[in-house]
N, C-alpha and C positions, 0 to 999 in steps of 0.2 A: 146346625151351626157347630163349628168346632169349639170344644170346651177347653178352657185354660185352667190348668191345675197349678196351684201354688202350694209350696210346702208350708205347713203350719208351724207354729212355734215349737211344739213338741218334737216334730220331725227334725227341725233344724237343730234342736238341742241334742238329739240322738246322733245326728251326723257330726256335730262338733265334738261330742264325747268320744265317738269312734275315732275321729281324727286325732284327738289328744292321746288316746290309747296307742294308736299307731306310732305317733312321735315318741311316746314314752318307751315303747318296745325297741324302737330304733336307737334311742339314747342308751338303753341298757346294753344293746349289742356292741356299741362303739365305746362304752364307758371304760372297759379294761384297757383298750388301746389309748384312749384319751388320758387316763391316769398315768399310764406308762410313759407317754410322751411328756406330760407335765412334770413328773417326778424326776425322770432321767435326763431330760433335755431342756425344757423350758425353764424350770426353776434354777438349775445350775447356771444357765446362760444369763438369766436376769441377775442372779447373785454376783456373778463375775462382773457384769457390766456396771453394777452399782459401785464396785470398787474404784471405778474411774473418777467418781465425783464424791464418794463418801469414804472418809478416812478419820475415824475418831481416836486414832492411836495416841497422839500427843495429848488430847483432851483427857484421856484416861490415865496416862502415866504422869502428867504434870498438871493436875486439876487446879491446884492452888495458884500456880504461876499463870495459867490461862485466865483464871478468874481475876487475878490482880491486874493483868494487862488490859482488861476491858476498859479500865478508866484511864489508860495511858494515851496521850495525844500523838505519840509517835514522832515528835519533833526532836527529842533528845533522848539520851539514855534514861530509863525509868528510875524511880526513886527507891529508897531503902525498902519500902514495903514489898515491892516486886522481887528484889533480891532475897529478902527473907523468905518469901514464898518459894522461890527457886531452890534455896538451900534445903528447906523442909521437904520439898518434893524430891530433890536429889537424894536425901537420906532414905526416903522410902524406896526410891529406885535402886539404891545400893542394897537395901535389904531384900528386895524382890529379884535382884540380879537382872534387871531390865535396862541396864545402862547401854548395852550393845544396841538394843532396839531404838532407844532415844537417839543415840549417835548416828545410827543408820538412817533414821527418818530425817534428821536434820541435815545429814550429808546429801540427801536428795536436793535440798534447798541450797546448801552452800558446800561446794566440793571441798574435800580434805578437812572437814570439820569433825569427822567421826572420832578420831583419836583424841582430839582436844576435849570433846564433850565427855568421853569416857574417863579421861584423866581428871576432869573437873568434878565428876560425880564422886570419885574417890576422895578428892580433897575436901569437897563439901561435907562428906560424911564425918570428917574430923573437926569441923567447925562447931564451936560450942556457944559462942556469944557474938552479938553484933559489935561493930557494924559489918554487915555482910557484903555490902557493895564493894568496899575497898578490898576485902578478902577475896571475893570472886574475881575482881579485875586483877588482883595480884596473882591468883592461881593461873589465869590465862587472860591475855589482853583482849581476847575476842569478846569477853563479857562487857567490855567498855565500848564496843562497837554497836551502833544503833541497828545495823543490818540484822544481826542474829535475833534481836528482840522483835523486829518486824516479822521475821520468818517464823519465830515461835508463836507470835500472835495469830498469824494467818494459818499456820499448821494446826493451831488449837481449835479452829472452826471445824465442826464435823464434815460439813460440805465444802468442797474445795474445787477449784478449776486448775490446780497446779499440774496434775497428770495430763489433762487434755492439752493444756498449753505446751507442756514440755514435749508431748508427742508431735506437736507442730513446730518445734524448735522456737517456742516463745516462752516468756516468763514475765512475771510482774516485778517491776523495779521497786526500790525502797518507797517511792512515792505512790505506788499502786498502779502505775501505767503499764500497759502491755508493750513489750519490746522484744526484739529478737535476742536469743542467747548469744554468747560469744561464739565465734566461728569454730573454735576447737570442740565445742559441745554440740554443734548443730549437725546431728547425724540422722535424725529420724525422718525428716523430709526427704533426704537423699534416698533412704531405704524405701520409703513409700513410693517415690517416683520410680525407682528401679523396679519395684514390685508391679506397679501398674504398666510400666513399659514392657517388662518381660511377659506379663499376662496378655497384653494387647498383641505383642509379636507372636506368641504361641497361638492365639486365637486366629490371627490372620493366616498364618502358615497352615494350620489345620483346615481352615475354610478352603484355601486354594487346593489342598490335597484331597479334601473330602468331597467337594462338589462334583468333580468329574467321576469319581468312584461311585458316588450315590446315583448319579445319572445312569451309569452303566448298569448298576444293580437293578434300577427301576425299570430298565428297558430290555434287560437280558431275559432269555427264556427262564421259566420258573425254576427248572432243575438246576441250571447253572447259577442263578442268583442265590439259591439256597446254599449251594456249596461255598460260594464266595462269602456269603454272610457268616457262615460258620468260621471261616478263617479270620474274619474281622472280629468276631466275638471271642476267639481263643484267648486274647490277652486278659479277658475278664476271669479266666479260669486260674490265673496266677496272681499272687499278691503284688501290690505296688512295690514292696521292698525287693522282691525277686527281680522284677523287671528293671528297677533302677540299678540293682547290683549287676545285672547282665550288661547294661550300658557302661557301668564302671569298668568291667573287664574289657569290653570292646574298644573303649576310647583311651586306654592306657598307652603310654609311650611305646611300650613293646607289645601292644595288643594287636589283634587281627587287622584292624583298619589301618593302623600305621604300617604294619608289615606289608600289607597289600600296596599301599601308596609307595613305599620304598622299592618294592619288587617291580612296580611298573615305572620306576625312575621318575615319579612325579614330584619327589622331594628328596633332598640329600640327607635330611635329618628328620626325626619324628616331629610331627606337628603337635602343637599344644591343643589337644582336643579335650583332655580331662582337666578338671578344676578350672573351667573357663565358661564364658557365657555361651559358647557354642555347645558345650556338653550339656549345660542346663536346659537350653532351649530344645536341643535334639531329643533328649530323654522325655521332656514334658510333652513335646509334640507327639511322640510315639504313644505315650500313655493317654493323651487326651483325644487322639484322632477318632476313636469310636464314639465319643460323646458328641462330637460335632457332626459326624457322618449320619448317625441313626435318626436324629430328628429330620434332617434334610431328606433322607431316603423315605421316611414315613410320609412326608408331604408329597414327594414326587410320585409315590405309588398311587396316590389319590387323584392325580391329574390325568384327565382323560386324553388319549392321543388325538381325539377329534379336534381339540382346540388348535393344535399345531397344523393339522390338515386344513382346517378352516382358514387359518391365517395364510397358509401357502396358496390356497385356492383363490384368495382375495388379492393375490399379487405380491405378498410379502416374501422377501428372500429368506434364506435359512437364518442368517444372523439377525436380520430385522425381526423376524417372527419370534426368534428365541428371546431377544432383548425386550420386546414389547409385550409378549404373551406369556412365554414359559417362565422366564426369570421372575417377573412380579408374582406369579403364582407360588413360587418356591420361597418367597421372602419370609413367611411364618416359620418354615423349617430352618432357614439360615439364621433368623433371629434367635430361635430357641437353642440351636446348636451352639452359636457363638456366645450367647448369654450363659449357657451351662458351662462351657469351657472356660470362659473368662472368670466366672465366679469360683470355679474349682481351682483355677490357676492362682488366684489371689491367696489361697490358703496353703500352697505347697510348702512343705517343710523337708521331707525326706530327700527328695530329688536334688534340690539346691545344696543340701548339706553334704550329700555323697559325691556328686559329680560337679558341683559348682565351686568356684574359687571364693576367697575371702571377699572379693569385690562383687560377688554375685549372690550373696545371701539376701533372702527376701524377708518381709516383715514377720512372717510366721516364725522364722528362726530367732528374731529379736524377741518375740513374745515368749517363745520357749525358754530362751536364756533368762528373761526377766523372771519367769516363774521358777525355773529349776535351779538356777545358779544365784541370782541376785535376791530371790524371794521378794521381788518388787511387784506385788499384785496390782498396784495402782497403775503402773506403767503398762503392764500386760493388758489390763482392762481397757485403758484408754486407746491403745493401738487396736485392740479387738473391736472396740466401738467404732473406730474409723473405718475398718474393713466392713463391718456390718452396715454402716451408713452408706458406704459406696455400693454394696450389694443391693440395698433397698432402693437406692436411686436408680440403678440399672434396671431393676425389676419394674419400677414405676415407669421409666421411660419406655421399656419394651411393651408394657401393658397399654400405654397410651398410643404408641405408634402401630403396634401389630395386634395386641390383644392376647392375654394369657390363655384365653379359651381356645385359641387356634393352635396351641402347642401339641405336636404329635411326636411321640418317641419311637414309633415303628408301626 
């Protein structure tokens, strides 16, 4: 009779210990890379995104005022106690030279209030005795307006939805309701729509151009396909800035393309190719084309020619067989290439800045301006969070429809 052997408890413990040692060694091998990614990428991204909802600046610079406003019902201007706390805080602000920061932060909430706040800080530093309410309102009428006190109270909370709402062209009214901002300040939704539109357009154009080229590469003789693949990969050998600068030269009014158009008598005057939507899309398509092509090519290389022969032998015509057999098999490559191109296009900054016009700047340009020129990290973080959320949604949809495990890049 056949004997059945079962592992004893001691043998199972040895197997489990060996398995743990294997996992531990694997962890040690990837630990340097993991730490590098966490320190140089994950941690800075998390810290940046927290700025979208966390802003303790006013609470730190005006602690007495924020504390006094917690008992204010918000229905009318606050009492003398709050004004006294404000004067005390303003004197400390004057000593610390942080009036510009307070004015800038409140200017986010109420346009054109920065200079008034800075002037009020100077006047408050000279006040020596109460009543402070009349003196502050005399210094500037804005301190008699309920609006600024509501804004100070909200800005005094460490966690805020102000930046996220503003990134969607929304704001909280004096009564706390969410409403659209005035039309003159509603710019971010337009920029976001433009960004998604340009990214979608670039993705579709690259798909139309990349699919037939990938098909040709997948079915060409090996030697020829290798040579053509080298030409496709050549752009990766040059930097993004160099390729964008090359398009800047080509698309100028007196550039080679306009010279050729006028030489062929196709136009009497130079066409507006540079600083336009055409220039932005053209340069982005050229840069993104390999990112769309390579995943499609990788999937096509794995499709056996016998599938199409079988479809033809069963009576299917060329177009019917292609549409019902070949095209569905290439969907994972199409999805991966389009997803990669769309996500990369969302974050374009250099190309729209160099070859695009003022009406073609994308959200990455607004983020860069918020950080480098305005020093408004809250706005930059909120816009970045919206882009990250859009990327995560696209990734989730692709994973549900196609499956991320089917991605092939070559």
